[in-house]
ROGU-335212 format. One record per residue (C-alpha): residue number from 1; residue in three letters; x, y, z. Coordinates in steps of 0.25 Angstrom, whole numbers, plus 5000, padded with zeros to 4 digits. Each point is the difference from the previous one (the first is absolute). Layout:
N
+-----+------+------+-------+------+
! seq ! type ! east ! north !   up !
+-----+------+------+-------+------+
! NUM !  ALA !    X !     Y !    Z !
...
+-----+------+------+-------+------+
This chain:
74
+-----+------+------+-------+------+
! seq ! type ! east ! north !   up !
+-----+------+------+-------+------+
!   1 !  MET ! 5044 !  5001 ! 4761 !
!   2 !  ILE ! 5012 !  4995 ! 5008 !
!   3 !  HIS ! 4992 !  4989 ! 5007 !
!   4 !  TYR ! 4992 !  4997 ! 4988 !
!   5 !  ASN ! 5013 !  4997 ! 4992 !
!   6 !  GLU ! 5005 !  4991 ! 5010 !
!   7 !  CYS ! 4988 !  4991 ! 5000 !
!   8 !  ARG ! 4993 !  5001 ! 4987 !
!   9 !  ASN ! 4999 !  4989 ! 4990 !
!  10 !  GLN ! 4992 !  4997 ! 4987 !
!  11 !  ASN ! 4987 !  4999 ! 5008 !
!  12 !  THR ! 5001 !  5013 ! 5008 !
!  13 !  SER ! 4996 !  5014 ! 4997 !
!  14 !  LEU ! 5001 !  5013 ! 5009 !
!  15 !  VAL ! 4988 !  5007 ! 5003 !
!  16 !  VAL ! 5002 !  5014 ! 5007 !
!  17 !  LEU ! 4988 !  5006 ! 5008 !
!  18 !  VAL ! 5002 !  5015 ! 5000 !
!  19 !  LYS ! 4993 !  5009 ! 5010 !
!  20 !  GLY ! 4998 !  5014 ! 4996 !
!  21 !  HIS ! 5009 !  5006 ! 4989 !
!  22 !  THR ! 4990 !  4996 ! 4989 !
!  23 !  LEU ! 5006 !  5010 ! 4990 !
!  24 !  GLU ! 5013 !  4993 ! 5001 !
!  25 !  LEU ! 4995 !  4986 ! 4996 !
!  26 !  HIS ! 5002 !  5002 ! 4985 !
!  27 !  GLY ! 5014 !  5004 ! 5002 !
!  28 !  LEU ! 5003 !  4987 ! 5009 !
!  29 !  ILE ! 4993 !  4991 ! 4990 !
!  30 !  SER ! 5010 !  5005 ! 4989 !
!  31 !  ALA ! 5012 !  5000 ! 5009 !
!  32 !  TYR ! 4998 !  4986 ! 5005 !
!  33 !  PRO ! 4995 !  4992 ! 4988 !
!  34 !  GLY ! 4995 !  4986 ! 5004 !
!  35 !  VAL ! 4995 !  5005 ! 5014 !
!  36 !  THR ! 4985 !  5002 ! 5002 !
!  37 !  PHE ! 4997 !  5012 ! 5008 !
!  38 !  LEU ! 4986 !  5001 ! 5007 !
!  39 !  SER ! 4994 !  5012 ! 5007 !
!  40 !  GLU ! 4995 !  4998 ! 5014 !
!  41 !  ASP ! 4991 !  5012 ! 4999 !
!  42 !  TYR ! 4993 !  4994 ! 4989 !
!  43 !  TYR ! 4996 !  4988 ! 5007 !
!  44 !  TYR ! 4995 !  5007 ! 5012 !
!  45 !  LYS ! 4993 !  5011 ! 4992 !
!  46 !  TYR ! 4992 !  4990 ! 4992 !
!  47 !  GLY ! 4999 !  4989 ! 5011 !
!  48 !  LYS ! 5007 !  4990 ! 4992 !
!  49 !  GLN ! 5008 !  4988 ! 5005 !
!  50 !  LEU ! 5014 !  4995 ! 4995 !
!  51 !  ARG ! 4999 !  4986 ! 4993 !
!  52 !  LEU ! 5014 !  4995 ! 5002 !
!  53 !  SER ! 5004 !  4985 ! 5003 !
!  54 !  ASN ! 5013 !  4994 ! 5004 !
!  55 !  ILE ! 5006 !  5013 ! 5005 !
!  56 !  ILE ! 5011 !  5004 ! 5009 !
!  57 !  LEU ! 4997 !  5013 ! 5007 !
!  58 !  ALA ! 5011 !  5010 ! 5003 !
!  59 !  THR ! 4997 !  5014 ! 5005 !
!  60 !  ALA ! 5009 !  5012 ! 5001 !
!  61 !  GLY ! 4996 !  5006 ! 5013 !
!  62 !  GLN ! 4985 !  4999 ! 4998 !
!  63 !  PRO ! 4992 !  4992 ! 5011 !
!  64 !  ILE ! 4996 !  4987 ! 4994 !
!  65 !  GLU ! 4985 !  5002 ! 5004 !
!  66 !  GLU ! 4998 !  5011 ! 4990 !
!  67 !  ILE ! 5004 !  4990 ! 4989 !
!  68 !  ALA ! 4993 !  4988 ! 5005 !
!  69 !  GLU ! 4987 !  5007 ! 5000 !
!  70 !  LEU ! 5002 !  5001 ! 4984 !
!  71 !  LEU ! 5003 !  4985 ! 4999 !
!  72 !  TRP ! 4990 !  4993 ! 5009 !
!  73 !  GLU ! 4985 !  5000 ! 4999 !
!  74 !  ARG ! 4992 !  5011 ! 5007 !
+-----+------+------+-------+------+
């Protein structure tokens, strides 16, 4: 949130990809209105691919390769 607040403008939105903690997603959604929370587990379980464009990718200690698999064609 700190990094997002420093660089956001009218055309940006924050999307947070959450790994595990699926039961906590509803609490996060109500605690941070305007932020989109997505479950990484959902995308892996159903073989889905994230369809995002013009993104800035920042990770919180997670290897970039894990997230990159969800973003690019398989």
